[in-house]
Structure formats: structure tokens, C-alpha cells
C-alpha positions in Angstrom: 0.0 0.0 0.0 1.5 3.3 -1.1 1.9 5.9 1.7 0.1 9.2 1.1 2.5 12.0 0.6 2.3 14.7 3.2 1.4 18.1 1.7 2.0 20.4 4.7 4.6 20.4 7.5 3.8 19.0 11.0 4.4 22.4 12.6 2.9 25.6 11.2 2.1 29.2 12.2 -1.5 29.6 13.1 -3.9 30.6 10.3 -2.2 28.7 7.5 -4.0 25.6 6.3 -3.4 25.4 2.5 -1.3 22.6 1.1 2.2 23.4 0.2 3.1 23.4 -3.5 5.8 21.4 -5.3 8.2 23.8 -6.9 11.5 23.4 -8.7 14.4 25.4 -7.2 14.5 27.4 -10.4 10.9 28.6 -9.7 12.0 30.3 -6.5 15.6 31.4 -7.2 17.7 32.5 -10.1 21.3 31.3 -10.1 23.6 34.3 -10.6 26.6 34.0 -12.8 27.8 37.6 -13.4 31.5 37.7 -12.8 33.4 40.6 -11.5 37.0 41.5 -10.4 36.0 44.8 -8.8 38.9 45.5 -6.4 36.7 47.8 -4.2 34.2 45.0 -3.2 35.0 42.6 -0.4 35.7 39.0 -1.3 34.2 35.9 0.3 36.0 32.5 0.3 35.1 29.1 1.8 37.4 29.6 4.8 35.7 32.9 5.7 32.4 31.1 6.6 31.8 29.1 9.8 30.6 25.7 8.5 26.9 25.1 9.2 26.4 28.4 11.1 25.9 30.8 8.2 28.2 33.5 9.6 31.6 34.9 8.9 34.5 34.1 11.1 36.3 37.4 10.3 35.7 40.9 9.1 35.9 40.8 5.3 34.8 44.4 4.8 38.3 45.4 3.7 39.3 42.1 2.0 40.0 43.7 -1.4 41.9 42.4 -4.4 41.3 42.0 -8.1 40.4 38.2 -8.1 37.4 37.4 -10.2 34.3 35.8 -8.8 30.5 35.9 -8.8 29.0 39.3 -7.9 26.3 39.1 -5.2 24.0 41.7 -3.5 22.5 41.9 0.0 19.9 39.2 0.5 21.5 36.9 -2.1 22.4 33.4 -0.8 25.9 31.9 -1.1 25.8 28.1 -1.2 29.1 26.1 -1.2 28.6 23.4 -3.9 32.1 21.9 -3.2 31.9 19.3 -0.4 28.3 20.4 0.4 28.4 18.3 3.6 30.6 21.1 5.0 27.5 23.4 4.9 29.2 26.5 3.7 26.3 28.8 3.2 25.6 32.5 3.9 22.6 34.9 3.6 24.5 38.0 2.6 23.8 41.4 4.2 26.3 43.3 2.0 27.5 43.5 -1.6 30.6 41.5 -2.6 32.2 38.9 -4.7 32.1 35.1 -4.1 35.3 33.3 -4.9 35.5 29.6 -5.6 32.9 26.9 -5.8 29.8 28.8 -4.7 26.3 28.9 -6.2 24.8 32.4 -5.7 21.0 32.5 -5.5 18.7 35.4 -5.9 15.1 34.8 -4.7 12.3 35.2 -7.2 8.7 35.2 -6.2 9.9 34.0 -2.8 11.2 35.3 0.5 15.1 35.1 0.6 15.1 34.2 4.4 12.7 31.4 3.6 14.8 30.1 0.8 17.9 30.3 3.0 16.0 28.1 5.6 14.9 25.8 2.9 18.4 25.0 1.7 19.2 23.9 5.3 16.2 21.5 5.4 16.7 17.8 5.3 15.1 17.5 1.8 17.4 20.0 0.2 20.5 18.7 2.0 19.8 15.1 0.9 19.6 16.2 -2.7 22.6 18.5 -2.5 24.7 15.9 -0.8 24.0 13.3 -3.5 27.3 13.9 -5.2 29.7 12.0 -7.4 33.5 11.9 -6.8 35.3 11.3 -3.6 38.1 13.8 -3.1 36.3 16.8 -4.5 32.6 16.0 -4.5 30.3 18.8 -5.8 26.5 19.2 -5.8 24.9 18.5 -9.1 23.1 21.6 -10.4 21.0 19.6 -12.8 19.8 17.3 -10.0 19.2 20.1 -7.5 17.5 22.4 -9.9 15.1 19.7 -11.3 14.0 18.5 -7.8 10.6 19.5 -6.5 10.7 21.2 -3.1 7.4 21.7 -1.1 6.9 25.5 -0.7 4.1 27.5 0.8 2.1 29.4 -1.8 1.6 32.3 0.6 4.5 34.8 0.6 3.3 35.9 4.0 3.8 32.3 5.4 7.2 32.2 3.8 8.2 35.5 5.4 7.0 34.2 8.8 9.1 31.0 8.5 12.1 32.9 7.2 12.0 35.6 9.9 11.5 32.9 12.6 14.7 31.1 11.5 16.6 34.4 11.1 15.8 35.3 14.7 16.9 31.8 15.8 20.1 32.1 13.9 20.7 35.6 15.5 20.2 34.0 18.9 22.6 31.2 18.1 25.2 33.7 16.8 24.8 35.8 20.0 25.4 32.8 22.2 28.4 31.8 20.1 29.9 35.3 20.5 29.4 35.0 24.3 31.2 31.6 24.2 34.0 32.9 22.1 34.4 35.9 24.4 34.5 33.7 27.5 37.2 31.5 25.9 39.2 34.6 24.9 38.9 35.9 28.5 40.1 32.6 29.9 43.1 32.6 27.6 44.0 36.1 28.7 43.6 35.2 32.4 45.9 32.2 31.9 48.5 34.5 30.5 48.2 37.2 33.2 47.7 35.0 36.3 51.0 33.1 35.8 54.4 34.9 35.7 56.0 35.7 32.3 59.5 34.4 31.7 62.1 36.1 33.8 59.4 37.6 36.1 58.8 36.0 39.5 55.3 37.2 40.1 52.2 37.3 37.9 50.8 40.4 36.4 47.4 39.8 37.8 47.1 38.5 41.4 44.6 38.1 44.2 45.1 40.6 47.1 47.1 39.5 50.1 49.8 37.5 48.3 53.3 38.8 47.7 55.7 35.9 47.7 57.8 35.1 44.6 56.7 32.2 42.5 59.2 29.4 41.7 60.4 28.0 38.4 60.8 24.3 37.9 60.1 21.5 35.3 57.0 19.2 35.4 59.2 16.1 35.7 60.4 17.4 39.1 56.8 17.6 40.5 54.5 15.2 38.7 53.7 11.8 40.1 52.4 9.1 37.7 50.3 6.1 38.6 50.3 2.7 37.0 47.3 2.4 34.7 47.2 -1.4 34.3 44.9 -2.1 37.3 42.4 0.5 36.1 42.0 -0.4 32.5 38.3 -1.3 31.8 36.2 -2.0 28.7 33.4 0.6 28.7 29.7 -0.4 28.5 26.4 1.3 28.9 26.0 0.0 32.5 28.2 0.1 35.5 28.9 2.2 38.6 32.1 4.0 37.6 33.1 6.2 34.7 35.5 4.9 32.1 37.6 7.8 30.8 39.2 8.2 27.4 41.4 11.0 26.0 40.0 13.7 23.8 37.1 16.1 24.0 34.5 13.5 25.0 36.2 12.0 28.1 33.4 9.8 29.5 33.3 6.8 27.0 31.2 4.5 29.2 30.9 2.8 32.6 32.2 -0.3 34.3 32.0 -2.2 37.6 35.0 -3.4 39.7 37.7 -1.8 41.7 38.3 1.7 40.3 41.0 4.3 41.1 39.6 5.7 44.3 41.8 8.6 45.5 40.6 11.0 42.7 40.5 14.3 44.6 43.7 15.9 43.3 44.2 13.7 40.2 44.4 15.0 36.7 44.1 12.8 33.6 46.3 13.8 30.7 45.8 12.5 27.1 49.2 11.5 25.8 48.2 11.7 22.2 45.5 14.4 22.4 47.0 16.8 25.0 43.5 16.7 26.7 43.0 17.3 30.4 40.2 15.9 32.6 39.7 16.3 36.4 37.6 13.3 37.6 34.9 14.0 40.1 34.5 10.4 41.3 36.3 7.1 41.3 37.1 6.0 37.7 38.6 3.6 35.2 40.5 4.5 32.1 40.0 3.0 28.6 43.6 3.1 27.3 47.2 3.4 28.3 47.2 6.8 26.5 45.5 8.3 29.5 48.1 9.3 32.1 47.1 9.4 35.7 48.9 12.4 37.4 49.2 14.3 40.6 51.8 16.5 42.3 52.7 16.8 45.9 51.6 20.1 47.5 49.5 21.0 44.5 45.8 21.5 45.0 43.8 19.6 42.3 42.1 22.5 40.5 45.4 24.5 40.6 47.3 21.6 39.1 44.7 21.3 36.3 45.0 25.1 35.6 48.8 24.9 35.7 48.8 22.0 33.2 46.4 23.9 31.0 48.7 27.0 31.1 51.9 25.1 30.2 50.9 22.0 28.3 52.6 21.6 24.9 50.8 22.3 21.6 49.5 19.2 19.8 52.1 17.7 17.4 49.8 15.1 15.9 49.4 11.5 17.0 52.5 11.2 19.1 53.4 10.8 22.7 53.2 14.3 24.3 53.9 13.3 28.0 57.6 13.2 27.3 57.4 16.8 26.0 55.3 17.8 29.0 57.8 16.4 31.5 60.5 18.7 30.2 58.3 21.8 30.1 59.2 24.5 32.6 56.5 26.1 34.7 56.0 28.8 37.3 54.1 28.0 40.5 53.2 29.3 44.0 53.8 27.2 47.1 51.1 29.1 49.0 48.2 26.7 49.2 45.7 29.4 49.8 46.8 31.2 46.7 46.6 27.9 44.8 43.1 27.3 46.0 41.9 30.8 45.0 43.4 30.4 41.5 42.1 26.9 41.0 38.6 27.9 42.2 38.6 31.0 39.9 39.4 28.9 36.8 37.0 26.2 37.9 34.1 28.7 38.1 35.2 30.1 34.7 35.2 26.6 33.2 31.7 26.0 34.6 30.5 29.2 33.0 32.0 28.2 29.7 30.5 24.7 30.0 27.1 26.1 30.7 27.3 28.5 27.7 28.4 25.5 25.5 25.3 23.5 26.7 23.0 26.4 25.9 24.5 26.7 22.4 24.2 22.9 21.8 20.6 23.0 22.9 19.8 25.9 20.6 21.4 24.1 17.6 19.5 20.9 18.5 16.2 22.9 18.7 16.9 24.5 15.3 17.6 21.1 13.8 14.3 19.7 15.2 12.4 22.7 14.0 13.8 22.4 10.4 12.5 18.9 10.4 9.0 19.9 11.6 8.5 23.1 9.7 9.6 21.8 6.3 8.3 18.8 4.4 
């Protein structure tokens, strides 16, 4: 039995009941191709766009040169046809020139914000990502332009949908800017709250502390623990966390006898240069996770010190040897250590909360795109 094709989305603005119409992409946009090398117009390249977020990662207002590309106007849509799964798209709010593998769309008989939302919908993305080639896949214009896309016949409904997603994008961008600012502030504090080379006190310090800091190498203070007794295969059930290296440390759970004395322990990813401070007894998933502590170092302060002085990633290699030979400045004053550690812990909690808000907004947008388009 053939399933009846749905003719309207599951979530709509009140007052709209008409079925959506099947329209070719070329019925709602014209694809621009006028080339220009105007050296007074800003240029846009793939790397200028934050993938999947429809915003620029830099100010391009003065990015001038005489390279030739496709001329676009405000409210035109730039869609990256090269490797479309990267989601390089932008609703322009200025006039410029698109360089490289972009399609540039101008809305016709349609609302540009709606069209911009449509190209982010599952239906369009499925068609655009049906590519040939492996190293340099590109969307097929013939395939995309000949596909029917359900579209509201009412321009007013289009405008409501487009404005709704524009407001949601603006909210996401605002939260992203807040997150970026918090991370930038943290980076600045890490620089100012530890002494610079040749200086024995930090530039920024809590009141009441005046002693000089000391210079030493990590190998002179770090204690390592044998990992063999605490290796565990992660599963979905178990009482204790199993930790891996990388940005997603909790890989699963396990039962047994874990590492118990976790209070001032820091886990260092030998290959990834990641850091994790466990909050409860734990297991580890691989010998690449180094179990570390340091005598007379408060746990949060040790974490912050490692974060300040850990080496830059050099690919998939052992970084612990590099870390051990890294010099650091530290204070022996335990009260000062606690204040610094607590300060950065609170800052990390604020950053984590902001990241969760951002993820939630992006998940909400993804769900709404599924429900508000066919």
C-alpha cells in the first residue's frame, strides 16, 4: 500500500492551512553568474564562513583584491557546492564577490530568508549531498534544480518562517559570540595570572599574596600512577566512569575496583593533550590516559597549571615526554593555589554552561527544520 505523501509540515504558524506546492528550485531562485573582479568590493571564500552556522569568522569588509568571482548583493544566498556536507552557506547582508565553488542564489517570487532556511532543510540537503566523486565532490546543479521542493504558496507564510529562523540564527550567533568571548577571556587570564618568563610574580594576582613564584620542570613535581589495574572496557552500564582521552572523556561505565583517590588527580591525554579532572572514582580505557598528581598542588590549581603550560599538539605522538621537560612557574602558597584553582573552575563551569546552551539551541533548530519543512 502506497503511503500518502504529506502536503504540509507538521508544525505551522496559526492561520495557514493550505497545502504546500511542489516547486522546482529554479521557480523560487535564479542562479547568478555575473563575474566581476571589482577591487573595491569585499571577497568571500570558503574559509571565511563558519561551517553550518551561516556566519563569517572574520571581518571581510576590507578584504579587497582583483580576483574574479560571482557578484552578489545583499539578501543573495551563497551556497558552497564543493563538499556540500561542510555546509558553507551564507545569507549576505552586503554586496561583494564570491570566490571559488559557490552557487549564488537570488530569490524570485519568494522570500530570501525562507529560501535560506529551505536549503538547510533535510530534503534539500539530501539532494545537494547526493554527489559524485570522492576527493572533490560537488553538488549536481541539474539534479538540485530539477528536484521538487514543497513550498508555501503564501508569501506571508514564507516570510514568517524565514523571519523565525533568522531570529533563531541571530540568537545562536549571540550565544556563540558569548562563548568565544569567555574562551578569549580565559586565555587572557591564563597569561596574566601566571608569571611571564624572567618575572617571579604574575601580572594579575589576588590581594594579600606577595611571595615570589618558583620556576621548575614538570618532571620534578609530577607523580604518575600505573594504569594497568584501572583499564576497563566501557559499557552502557556500571557504577564508575571509564575515561578516554580527547574532547569527550566519558566513554562509558564499568564495575569493579576503580581508582579511588581521585580528589587531586588530573588525567592527561598522551596523544591528544587533553585534560580531565575526575569528580568520582574512575577507570581508564587506554594506556594513553596518564594518571597524574603533584605533591603540595591543589587539584584545581594543578589542572590550571597544566592547562597553562601543556605543549601544543604535534599530531598523533606521545606528548607526555614533552610535557615532563616543560618549565612552569608555581606558587607554594596553598591558599593562593586554591583561589586560582577555584577561579578557573568557576570560569570553566560558566564556559561549559554556555556551551550547553549553544548545543541546545542548535538541536532545537535542527528539530524545527524537520518539523517546519516537508
